[in-house]
N, C-alpha and C positions, 0 to 999 in steps of 0.2 A: 837780672835776678828777679824775675817775677814769679809768683807762685801759681795763681789760678786755682780753680777748685780741684780738689783731689778726687780720687775714686772712692766712693762709698756705696754701700748696698742700698741705702735709701736716704732721702733728704726732703724736707719740705720745700715747696717752691719759694724762691726769693722774690721780693717785690722789685719791680722794675723802676728805674728812675723817672723823673718827670719829663724827660726829653722823649720818652717812648710813647708812640701812639697806642691807643687801645685797639684790641683785635676786632675784626669784623668777620662776617660770614663769607665774604666774597674775595678777600685778599689774604695773603699769607704774611707772616711776620717779616720775611725777607723784603718783600715789596714795600712794606711800610717803612722799614729802616732806610731802604734805598731812596724813598721819597725825601726823608728827612736829611739824609747825608748829602744828596745832590743840592737841596735847598741851602743847607748850611755851608757847603763848599762854595756856592755862588755868592753867599754873603761874605765869606772870609777871603776867598781867593778866586775871584771871577776869572774865567778863561784859562785857569790852570788845571792840571790833572787832579782828580779827587784822590786823596791819600787816606788809606785805611792801614791799620797796623796791628801786628801781633808780636809777641816776644816769647821765646822759649829758652830756658836755661838747661844746657846739656850737662847737668851735674850728675846724671845717672840715667836710667831708662826713662824715656819720655813717654808717659803713659796716656791712656785714652781720655783721662780728665784734661790733660794738657791739650789734647787735640781740639777741644772746644774753643780754646784760645785762638786757634787758627781757622777752624771751620766757620765760626760765626762771621768774622770779617770777610773770609773768602766768599761765602755765599752772597753777602751784601755786595762785595766788589764785582762778583760775576753778574749779578742782576744789573748793576750800573753799566757794565760793559755791554750787556745785551741791549741796553737802551741807547747804545751808541756813544757813550761818554768815555773819555780816556781816564783810566784809573790805575793807581799804583798801590799794590799791597806790599807794604814793608814788613818783612819778617826779620826781627832782630834776634840774632843768636847771642844770648848773653854769656858768651864764652870767656869774657874777661872777669866774670864773677870769681870770687874766692871759692876754693874747694873747702867745703864746710866740714865734711865728715865722710867716713868710709860707708858707702851704702850697704844695706842689708842684703846678703845672699847673692851678690853679683858674681857670676862665673869668672874665674881668672883674677880675682881680687882677694887679697888677704889683709890681715891687720897691719902689714908693713906699709900699706898706702897711707896710714895715719901720719907718716912723716911728711906728707905733702900738704897737709891741712894748712890753709892760709895762702897757698899759691894760686895764681890764676888757673882756671880749668884747662887752658891751652898749654900750661907748663907742667901738668900732671901726666905721668906716663899712662898710656892706655892699658886696659886689662891684659894680662898675659895671653899671648897667642893672637892678639888683635893685629889686623893689617893696617891700622891707622896710627898716625904719628903721636897722638896725644889723647887724653881723656875726652876732651870736648868733641874732637872729630870722630872718635869711636861712637859716641852716643848720638851725634848728629846724623851719622850715616844711615841708620835704620829709619829715622824720621824723614830724611830727604827722599829715600826710596818710597816710603809709604805715601808721602805727599804727591810724588810723581804718579803713582798708581791711582791716587784719588783725583787726579786732574787739577790739583791746586796750583795756580799760577801765582808766583810771588817774587819779590826782589829781596834775596837773602843778604843780610848785612852782618858781618862778624864784628862784634864790639871790640875784640882784641885788635883787629886791624884798624878800626876807627881810632882807638885810643893810642895805640903804639905808633901810628903814622902821624899823630899830631892833628888829626882832623878836628878834634874838639878843643884845640888849644884856646881859641878865642873864648869859647863858652866856659872853659875851666877858669881862665883868668877873670872873666866877668863874675862868675860865681864867688870866687875868692874875694873880689873887690866888694861884693854885696853880701858877704857872709853874715854881717850883722842883721840885715833884712831877713835873710833866710832863717837865721837863728831865732828871730822874733816870731816868725810864723810857726816854726817847729815848737817853740816854747808854749804856744797856746794849747798844745796837745800832750805834752810830756807828762802832765799830772793826771790826764784823763785816762780812764780805764774803759775797756770795751764792756758792753753789757754782758751779763751772765748768759752763757749759751744754754739752750734748752737741752734737757737730758736726752741722750741717745742710747741706742742699744750698744752693747760692747762691740768693739771692732777688733779684728785680728791684727797681728803685727804688720802684715803687708799693707793693710789699710792705713795704719798709723803712719807708716813710712810715706805713703802717698799723700796723706793729709798734711804732712809737714811741708811738702813741696820744697822749694829752694830756700825758704826762710826769709823772703824779701819783706814780708809784711812786718816782721819784727826786727829787721836789721838795724844795726847801729846807724843813727842818723848823723854821726859826726860830732856829737856832743861828748862831754866828759873829759876833754883834755884840760890840763891845768893852765895852759897858755891861752885859753879862749876857744871859741867855736871855729872849726874849719871843715868845710864841706868836701874836702879832697883827701883821699887816702892813698899815700904812695906805697908801692911794693918795694920792699927793701932790696937794694942792689947787691947786698951780700948774700942773704939767704933766700931771696926771691919771694918772701912771704909778706903778708900785710899786718903783722903784729907790730905796727909802727904807730908812733905818736908824733904829730906835728907840734913842734915846740916854738916855732917862730915863723913869721912870714912878713915880707916887706912888699907892700903894694907897688912901690916905685921901681925897685930892682927885680921884683918877682922872685927874690931869693927865699927859698923855703928850707927850713931846718927840721929834721926829724931824727928820732931815735928808734931803735928796734930792740925787741926783747932778746934778740940774738947777741946784742952788745954793740952792733954797728950803729953809727950815727954819721950824718953828713949834711951838708948844705948844697942844694941844687937850685938851678935857675929854672923856675916853672915855665918860663917862656921858651925853654929848650928841652925840658925834661918830659919824657913820654912814658914813664914807668909807674903810672898810677891812674886812679879813676875817681870820679865824683861818687859820693855815697849814694845809695840807691834812691832815696827819697828826693834827691836833687837831680840825679842822673836821668830818671824817667821823664820828669817834666821838661828837662833840658832837651831831650830828644823829641818830645812833642813839638816844641818850638822849632827845633832845627829841621825836622822833616815836614813840618806843616800838617800834622796829623789831624784829620777831621773826625775819624771814627775809630775807636778802639774799645773793645769790651774789657771787663775786668772781673776777676774771680770774687767769690763771696768773702774771701779773707780781706778784701778791701772795703768792707762795709763798716768796719769799726772806727771809732774816733782815732785820729792820728794815723790812719792807714795811708799807704803810699798814694792811692788814687785821690783820696780826699785832700791830703796835704798838698799833693802835686797840683791840684786845681788852683791853689794860691801861689805856689812857687813858680809855676809856669809864667806868671806875669812878670817876674823878674827878668825873664829871657824874652820879653815882648811877644809871648805866645798866648794861646788859649787852650784850655783843656778840651780834649776830644769829647764828643758825645758818644754814648754807647751804653749798653746794658750791663748790669751785674749778671753773671751767668751761674747757673746752679750745677750741682754735682752730677757726675756721670757714674751710674752704678754698674756693677758687674755681677752677673749671676754665673756661678761656677768658677769663681776666681780661685778657690782653694785648690783646684786641679792644675793650676798653672805651674810650670817648671820653676823651681827655685833659682835656676840660672838667670831668670829674668828679674830677680829681686822680688818675686811674688806679685808684681804689679803688671797686669797685661798692657801691652803697648799696641799702637796701631798696626805694627808689623805682625804681632800675634793675631790680631783680629783679621787681618787680610789673608792670613793663612787658612782661615776657616770660612770666610765669607767674601763674596765679590765686592769690589769697590762701590758698586751702586747701592748695595744694601747698607754699607757703613755710612755712605753719604746721606742716605735717606733717614737714618736714625738721628743724625744731627739736624737735618733740614726740616723734619716734620714737627719738631718740638720747639716752642719759643725758648730763647736762651734762659729765661728764668724758671723753666720747667726741668726738673730732673728726669732722667730716664735711665734704663738699663741696657747694657750690651751683653748678649747671652753667649756664654761659652759652654753651657750645659744643654740639656734637652730642649730648652726654650728656643734655641736657635731654629729648630724645625718649625715651631709655631710662627716665629718671625718671618721665615721664608714663605710659609703658607700665606701669611698676611700680605707679604710683598707680591706674591704671584696673583692673589685676588685683586690687588690694586692694579697690577699690570693688565689684567683682564678687563677691569672697569675702564681703564684708559682706552683700551682697544675698542670696546663697544660703545663708548661715549657716555657711560652712566656715572662717571666719576664726578665728585664735587670739585668746585673750582680750587679751593685751598689744597685739597689732596692732589689735584692735577699739577699744581705748582710745585709741591714738594717732590712729586715724581719726576717732573721735568728737571729739577735741580739735582736729583739723584743720578739720573741716567746720562747727564752730560753737562757741559759748560758752554760759555759763549764761543769757545773754540771748536766745539763739536761734541758728538756723543762718545762716551767711553766704550771701549771694546766690550762686547757682551757674549754670553753663551748663545750660540745659534738656536739650539733646541733646549730650552730650560725645563728639564723634567723636575718634578717635585724633589726638593732637597732631601726630604725624609726617605724617599724611595732610593735615591742615589746613596744615601748614608747606609741604608739597610743592605743594599747590594754590596757596597764596599766592606761592610762589616762581615758579610758571609763569605765573600770571595777573597778577602785579605789583599785586595788590590790586583788580583790576577786579571790581566786585560782580556784574555780570550773568554774567560768565564763571565766577566762583566759584560762584554759585548753580547754574548749569547743571551744572558738574562734580559738586558735592555732591549734587544731586538724582539723579544717575545712579549714585551709589555703591551704592544699594540701591533698585532700581526698585519693589520691592513696598512700601517704606516711605520714599518720597522726602522729602528735606529741602524744606520748602515756603517757608522764609524764613531769611535769614541770622541773624535774631534767635534762632533755635533753637540756633545753634552759637556764639553770643556769650555771654560775653566770651572764651572760649577761642580762637576764630578771631582775634580782635583781638590776643591775646598771641602767637599763632603768626606772624601777619603782622609784628608788631613785631620778633620774633626774627629773621625772615628779613631784614628791611630794616636792622636795627641790628647784628646779630651775625655774619651770614654774609658773608664777603668777596666783593666783586664778582666775582672770578675763580672763585668757587665757586657762583655763582648759575646757574640753569638757563635757557638761551636756546634755544628750539626753532628748528630750521632753517626758513627760509622756502621753500627749494627743495630738491629731492632731491639727494643726493650721487651724481651720475651716474657719477663715476669709481669710487667704491666699489661701487655697484650693478653696474657692468660688469665688475668684477674678481672677483665671487663665483663660487664653484664650484657644481656642481649641488646638492650637499647643503645649502649655505647658502640657495640660491634656493628649494629645497623647504621649508625651515623657515619662510621668509617667507610662502610660499604657504599653508602649513597655518595660520599665524597669521591671515592675512587672511581665509581661508575661514571661520574661526571667530569673527570679530569680532562679527557681528550677533547670533549666538545666545549669546554670552558677555559682552554689553555691560553689565557691572556689576563692582563691585570684586571680589567673590568669583569671578565668572565669568572675568574676565580673569586673575586669579591662577591659577585652574585651567588656563587656556589656555596662559599663557606657560611655566608649569612643565611642562605636558603635552606640548608640541611635541617637545622632545628625547626624551621617553619613547617617543612614537609613532614617531619616526624610527628609534629603536633596536629597534623591534618589540615594545614593551611597551604595555600599556593606559595611557591618560592618567590613570587612577585608581590606578595601581600606587603602593604606598607605598615609602618609602625602604628598608625592610627587604627588599622584594621586588626591589630594583634593584641592579645592580653599581655599584661606586664610580665608574666612568667616566661614568655618567649625570650626576653632579654637575659633572664637568668640561665635559660637553657643554652643560649648562644655563648655566654661567658664560660659555662662549663665545657662546652664543646671546644672552644678555643683553647682553654687550659689543657685539655686532653691532647690536642694536636701539638701544642708547644712541648708538652712533656715527652711525647713520642718522637718529636723531631729534634729538640735541642735540650731535653732533660731539665727544662724550667717551665714555669707556668706563665711566663711572659716572654716577649721577644719582639723582633721586627713585625710589621704588619703581615698578617698571614698570607695574603695573596702574593706579596713580594717574596716572602720566605719560600713559599711553594715553588714559585718560578725559579728562585735561586737554587733550590735543592735539586730541581729537575724531576720530571714525571716518573722516570724509572726508579730513582732513589726514594721518592715519596712512597711509591707502591711498596718497596721493600721495607721501609721503616714503619709503615702502617699495617704491615702484616699480610699484604696481598699475596 
């Protein structure tokens, strides 16, 4: 039941802990952490595999903020593997956590799910229509698939299986025996309050849902019972919920007595009973010791006094373990989140992101920023700029002009120690593919015709050459661009507008139409549409911006707006060269009044 940072539109960078090396110009953050983790592992467990860890609570849609909980140790683990070391990435599925509340806006879930509050997540029914046996498995499934696409290698551990099989029995009995020591540690923080947070811009309901996370940071630490402190919480054998209170425990016999708000009460032998779990602030450090974790990041919600990570650093000693090293990581922002389907609970998930972008781009977003730096994942028009930036980086890697840290982030994005991820054979610009998908509405023959005309000297021969990037661009257009922003090409000429044009506007159209045949390629049409206003003003079509007066830009904008109005009845739209290719020469001539 860990929280990790939520999704927010913006956040100030968080300060890294003292175990983190300062950045340099020649190495990336992943390499620096790998250095530290290898050294620390040799100190603590020489000759054994390096252990890094993540944890996710499948209490609802596992969002892109949670993904940082996995990607940070994954990238470090992968670097360690590249260096020839054996490493184990433990991913704990906190599926034995209690079901806290009915999440907002999840498809197939209504208020009746409130009757399951207090049960383990694996005992809660899956949403209606789900193919999975329970709530936890339903929400794990999408994340498992996303991690596979992202090339994340991990050792998944179900905490339901760990607890119900008795794996942690020795640790549970040990915690109960030392409950007084644990209580003394927790007591140091119970009266402390977190510092006041800086004011933020208002956030919407979906962001508040994300920010709340699983609630681990504020979870009951086991105190408050009239019979004393107990770090163990049983699930009631009658109602299956954790509305229980331990009223007595005998260290010698391990007999534990509890009562439940449902009216049931009983005495069980904890040396045999497997129907409960340690409270979170004890459970997490217990697992650090049990798994021998060397590196695990934590979210910004663990920076306050009494937080799980801070308290765990002391409690782990009771289990003869040590706290992992690792950074506090910052928020992941979303641009365009408001357009997400409410069936997702309003919070974009890795599966949502992978529908509109290739795994390499998503990996790069997490790899290129230090964990303490916030960043945004684009679901709006910004995704086109991100892809442009990625393609420029790809070109710099190819020609050798890339900076070392950027080259490292690129290498971590395109593959892992196990090999490179599958990629698009011919990665045409995302914005071009999106424009074509917008105009053709996914019609394959039309799409292939347009793409084959982009570069006549090296035509696209099959759509397989531009997939899966084409598929991602098509999905972005259909799922993220509102209907009123989609491009609809006119069926008939706008005779009223054509009849109202002055001589200069008519001349600009004639110059464009005269040059269509000789400029029918993406580069050629780009030269043509930008060149018409230059020629009309008495300049060469090849004249550069430095050679032209400022008013030429104004003339170009007016010309572009006229073409958009005649072609799509708006003053903006896809890039004109792409639009012209998509419409086709004959139809362009018809709509422009030829």
